[in-house]
Backbone bond lengths (Angstrom), bond angles and torsions (degrees), N, CA, C in turn:
res aa  C-N    CA-C-N  psi(-1)  N-CA   C-N-CA  omega(-1)  CA-C   N-CA-C  phi
1 M - - - 1.428 - - 1.503 113.04 -
2 K 1.304 118.71 142.17 1.463 125.64 -174.23 1.529 108.94 -67.00
3 V 1.293 118.98 -32.97 1.457 121.55 -173.50 1.556 107.66 -72.89
4 L 1.339 117.85 -39.06 1.442 119.10 -179.81 1.545 116.19 -69.56
5 K 1.344 113.60 -14.51 1.480 116.73 179.08 1.517 109.66 -82.22
6 N 1.297 117.39 -17.15 1.446 120.60 175.99 1.475 110.69 -70.01
7 K 1.398 119.39 120.43 1.478 122.34 -173.86 1.586 110.00 -71.91
8 N 1.368 113.95 -28.33 1.494 114.50 -179.37 1.567 109.60 -70.86
9 F 1.341 117.50 -34.28 1.481 119.34 176.90 1.553 109.85 -64.68
10 I 1.265 117.55 -39.71 1.491 122.28 -175.60 1.577 105.95 -68.17
11 N 1.331 115.20 -44.58 1.454 118.91 -177.16 1.510 111.03 -62.39
12 V 1.360 116.33 -40.66 1.449 120.63 -179.53 1.548 109.22 -67.13
13 L 1.362 116.48 -36.96 1.425 119.93 -178.14 1.599 109.81 -68.43
14 I 1.325 116.06 -37.38 1.478 118.47 178.92 1.448 107.75 -68.91
15 M 1.333 121.21 -43.52 1.471 121.93 179.87 1.490 111.55 -62.75
16 F 1.356 117.83 -33.66 1.472 119.98 -177.66 1.565 108.07 -68.89
17 F 1.333 117.44 -44.49 1.475 119.50 -179.28 1.530 112.13 -68.63
18 L 1.369 116.32 -34.60 1.450 117.63 176.71 1.536 111.08 -66.29
19 T 1.373 116.72 -38.00 1.417 120.02 179.43 1.522 112.67 -64.29
20 I 1.336 116.50 -40.34 1.411 123.54 176.62 1.570 110.56 -60.97
21 I 1.281 116.82 -46.83 1.403 123.03 -178.57 1.557 111.70 -62.03
22 I 1.370 115.35 -41.07 1.417 120.80 179.12 1.518 113.62 -68.54
23 C 1.359 115.63 -33.93 1.455 122.34 -176.84 1.503 113.15 -86.09
24 L 1.286 122.16 -5.66 1.489 124.55 -179.82 1.527 110.72 -54.90
25 P 1.319 123.76 -45.63 1.460 120.18 -178.01 1.492 113.09 -59.66
26 M 1.340 120.10 -24.36 1.501 122.33 179.94 1.539 108.01 -69.77
27 I 1.310 121.07 -19.92 1.439 118.58 -179.63 1.588 112.00 -80.52
28 N 1.291 115.62 -10.78 1.489 120.43 -176.10 1.488 108.93 -60.64
29 K 1.251 119.74 134.77 1.501 126.51 179.33 1.485 113.04 -69.63
30 N 1.301 118.91 -24.44 1.464 125.39 179.08 1.523 112.95 -88.49
31 L 1.313 119.10 13.06 1.452 119.81 178.56 1.529 107.64 -73.98
32 N 1.347 112.40 128.37 1.419 120.01 -175.73 1.525 106.13 -103.28
33 V 1.346 119.33 102.06 1.484 119.74 -176.78 1.549 111.90 -86.15
34 Y 1.315 116.88 -6.54 1.449 120.56 -177.17 1.533 110.30 -89.22
35 Y 1.383 116.05 2.28 1.456 119.84 179.15 1.510 106.76 -81.57
36 D 1.266 119.89 137.00 1.510 126.59 179.54 1.486 110.05 55.11
37 D 1.330 119.56 -118.79 1.410 118.60 -177.83 1.507 112.62 -124.93
38 G 1.359 112.35 42.13 1.430 119.14 -178.96 1.552 115.39 -65.85
39 I 1.274 112.90 -34.92 1.559 120.53 -179.34 1.512 108.30 -67.62
40 Q 1.335 120.75 -33.18 1.474 120.42 179.32 1.488 109.06 -72.39
41 H 1.318 121.28 -36.82 1.503 123.32 176.65 1.540 110.78 -64.56
42 I 1.343 115.61 -40.33 1.469 117.00 177.56 1.521 111.62 -66.16
43 A 1.290 117.71 -43.57 1.424 121.93 176.96 1.515 112.25 -60.35
44 R 1.234 118.38 -41.38 1.459 124.30 -179.49 1.552 110.36 -64.27
45 S 1.334 114.18 -40.90 1.499 118.77 179.76 1.553 109.28 -68.66
46 Y 1.332 117.57 -34.62 1.463 117.97 179.36 1.559 111.44 -71.03
47 R 1.304 116.48 -21.97 1.470 119.63 -177.71 1.550 109.09 -68.61
48 Y 1.285 117.16 -27.34 1.481 116.87 -176.40 1.498 112.94 -94.14
49 L 1.324 120.63 1.80 1.520 123.02 177.26 1.458 108.37 -78.95
């Protein structure tokens, strides 16, 4: 396939899958965001949306 030969596409695909793997613990229902300053980080990230 012509698209798969493009190195930029392959790099973006690798970064996408790495990001998903790194973010998997955030999906955990037992994640306690109220520990330390987690709620401030979440509020700061919503500010940029």
